[in-house]
Backbone as CSV, one residue per row, in Angstrom:
resi,resn,N_x,N_y,N_z,CA_x,CA_y,CA_z,C_x,C_y,C_z
1,UNK,26.809,-8.619,-68.606,26.880,-8.632,-67.899,28.171,-7.399,-67.337
2,UNK,28.866,-6.918,-68.672,29.581,-5.644,-67.782,28.713,-4.900,-68.367
3,UNK,27.323,-4.733,-69.247,25.973,-4.000,-69.088,25.797,-3.277,-68.367
4,UNK,25.788,-4.620,-67.140,25.069,-4.844,-65.677,26.066,-4.660,-65.566
5,UNK,27.117,-4.145,-65.185,28.003,-3.959,-63.971,28.084,-4.576,-63.086
6,UNK,28.427,-5.520,-63.332,28.951,-6.657,-62.370,30.100,-6.657,-61.856
7,UNK,30.610,-7.270,-60.995,31.825,-7.555,-60.166,32.663,-8.385,-61.187
8,UNK,33.958,-7.051,-61.499,34.905,-8.616,-62.147,35.289,-9.069,-62.295
9,UNK,35.302,-9.664,-61.676,35.905,-11.545,-60.834,34.178,-12.250,-61.281
10,UNK,33.622,-11.782,-61.327,32.724,-12.567,-61.738,32.445,-12.916,-63.504
11,UNK,33.092,-11.725,-63.832,32.775,-11.543,-65.118,34.376,-12.387,-65.904
12,UNK,34.786,-12.362,-65.100,36.316,-13.159,-65.150,36.379,-14.830,-65.274
13,UNK,34.997,-14.887,-64.232,35.009,-16.170,-63.782,34.435,-16.847,-64.919
14,UNK,33.434,-16.237,-65.210,32.368,-16.272,-66.094,33.195,-16.813,-67.912
15,UNK,34.317,-15.841,-68.233,34.365,-15.471,-69.220,35.967,-17.159,-68.998
16,UNK,36.266,-17.570,-67.440,37.490,-18.651,-67.948,36.422,-20.099,-68.314
17,UNK,35.167,-20.455,-67.333,33.956,-20.673,-68.036,34.064,-20.906,-69.585
18,UNK,33.933,-20.632,-70.239,33.617,-19.910,-71.972,35.203,-20.572,-72.123
19,UNK,36.238,-20.127,-71.976,37.043,-20.518,-72.216,37.876,-22.110,-72.838
20,UNK,36.937,-22.392,-71.146,37.498,-24.315,-70.751,36.739,-25.033,-71.977
21,UNK,34.649,-24.541,-71.562,34.190,-25.994,-72.888,34.434,-25.342,-74.370
22,UNK,35.656,-24.143,-74.488,35.521,-24.081,-76.047,36.719,-24.814,-75.899
23,UNK,37.842,-25.390,-74.744,38.478,-26.075,-75.365,38.277,-27.306,-75.373
24,UNK,37.096,-27.370,-74.697,36.723,-28.849,-74.472,36.283,-29.667,-75.762
25,UNK,34.984,-28.017,-76.869,35.006,-28.314,-77.552,36.053,-28.721,-79.178
26,UNK,37.086,-28.085,-78.890,38.479,-28.127,-79.938,38.872,-29.030,-79.341
27,UNK,39.233,-29.999,-78.146,39.464,-31.558,-78.111,39.171,-32.621,-78.854
28,UNK,37.125,-32.653,-78.501,36.285,-33.660,-79.267,36.589,-32.853,-80.264
29,UNK,36.712,-32.523,-81.071,36.973,-32.295,-82.393,37.751,-33.230,-83.206
30,UNK,38.776,-32.120,-82.677,40.439,-32.675,-83.234,40.176,-34.290,-82.819
31,UNK,39.611,-34.975,-81.571,39.855,-36.454,-81.371,39.167,-36.825,-82.939
32,UNK,37.799,-36.147,-82.938,37.223,-36.877,-84.467,37.344,-36.801,-85.268
33,UNK,38.126,-35.508,-85.101,38.896,-35.737,-86.872,40.074,-36.387,-87.078
34,UNK,40.613,-36.645,-86.126,41.842,-37.766,-85.834,41.909,-39.322,-86.305
35,UNK,40.491,-39.490,-85.693,39.804,-41.418,-85.491,38.971,-41.260,-87.382
36,UNK,38.082,-39.974,-87.432,38.082,-40.380,-88.898,38.996,-39.672,-89.937
37,UNK,39.154,-39.160,-90.318,39.476,-37.587,-90.847,40.560,-38.788,-91.584
38,UNK,41.585,-38.308,-90.781,42.701,-38.231,-90.977,43.113,-39.782,-91.364
39,UNK,42.493,-41.021,-89.952,42.663,-42.356,-90.839,42.216,-42.708,-90.967
40,UNK,41.415,-42.554,-92.156,40.560,-42.590,-93.086,41.699,-42.264,-94.495
41,UNK,42.348,-40.868,-93.947,42.922,-40.495,-95.624,44.190,-41.397,-95.376
42,UNK,44.784,-42.014,-93.755,46.276,-43.067,-93.660,45.536,-44.412,-94.637
43,UNK,45.117,-45.037,-94.243,44.477,-45.898,-94.322,44.132,-45.433,-96.633
44,UNK,43.671,-45.241,-96.464,44.166,-44.804,-98.319,45.227,-45.454,-98.774
45,UNK,44.539,-45.304,-99.784,45.761,-45.300,-101.123,46.409,-44.825,-101.767
46,UNK,45.253,-43.459,-101.047,46.028,-41.599,-102.027,47.256,-41.274,-101.416
47,UNK,47.833,-40.876,-101.670,49.546,-40.620,-100.918,49.065,-38.944,-101.033
48,UNK,49.017,-38.396,-101.767,48.223,-36.668,-101.514,47.178,-36.611,-100.830
49,UNK,46.310,-37.424,-101.068,45.438,-37.226,-99.787,46.294,-37.540,-97.793
50,UNK,46.527,-38.391,-98.349,47.614,-38.433,-96.787,48.394,-37.430,-97.205
51,UNK,49.305,-37.040,-97.416,50.142,-35.998,-97.147,48.811,-34.320,-97.006
52,UNK,48.560,-34.712,-97.758,47.510,-32.998,-97.528,46.735,-33.475,-96.345
53,UNK,45.987,-34.465,-96.069,45.811,-34.508,-94.019,46.077,-33.495,-93.414
54,UNK,48.009,-34.214,-93.222,48.727,-34.194,-92.497,49.087,-32.982,-92.627
55,UNK,48.973,-32.322,-93.113,49.786,-30.884,-93.878,48.809,-29.819,-92.948
56,UNK,46.993,-30.145,-93.079,46.238,-29.643,-92.881,46.293,-29.738,-91.423
57,UNK,46.357,-30.382,-90.307,46.259,-31.131,-88.961,48.202,-30.214,-88.757
58,UNK,48.829,-29.950,-89.314,50.291,-29.234,-88.863,49.730,-27.795,-88.744
59,UNK,49.131,-27.499,-89.569,49.101,-25.580,-89.662,48.098,-25.363,-89.311
60,UNK,47.377,-26.417,-88.741,46.001,-26.281,-87.596,46.747,-25.954,-86.806
61,UNK,47.875,-26.924,-86.599,48.445,-26.998,-84.932,49.555,-25.907,-84.566
62,UNK,49.708,-25.325,-85.522,50.932,-24.060,-85.196,50.553,-23.126,-86.031
63,UNK,49.240,-22.622,-85.593,48.630,-21.480,-85.901,48.639,-20.647,-85.060
64,UNK,48.480,-19.264,-84.917,48.806,-18.868,-83.430,47.522,-18.365,-83.116
65,UNK,47.411,-17.875,-82.200,45.868,-17.329,-81.781,45.907,-16.059,-81.111
């Protein structure tokens, strides 16, 4: 679109749409991770695995973009 010299607002609208789509995918992945990986680790008898999964999630959530 930029190469085609499209109107800035049209480009920004598309950028916002892509960002919204990525945010939705991120939410779905986070939910899936919590429902499966994290829940499995919490239910297990492996204390190290529980701590590792929680630390992994916290580190991700604290990561700056």
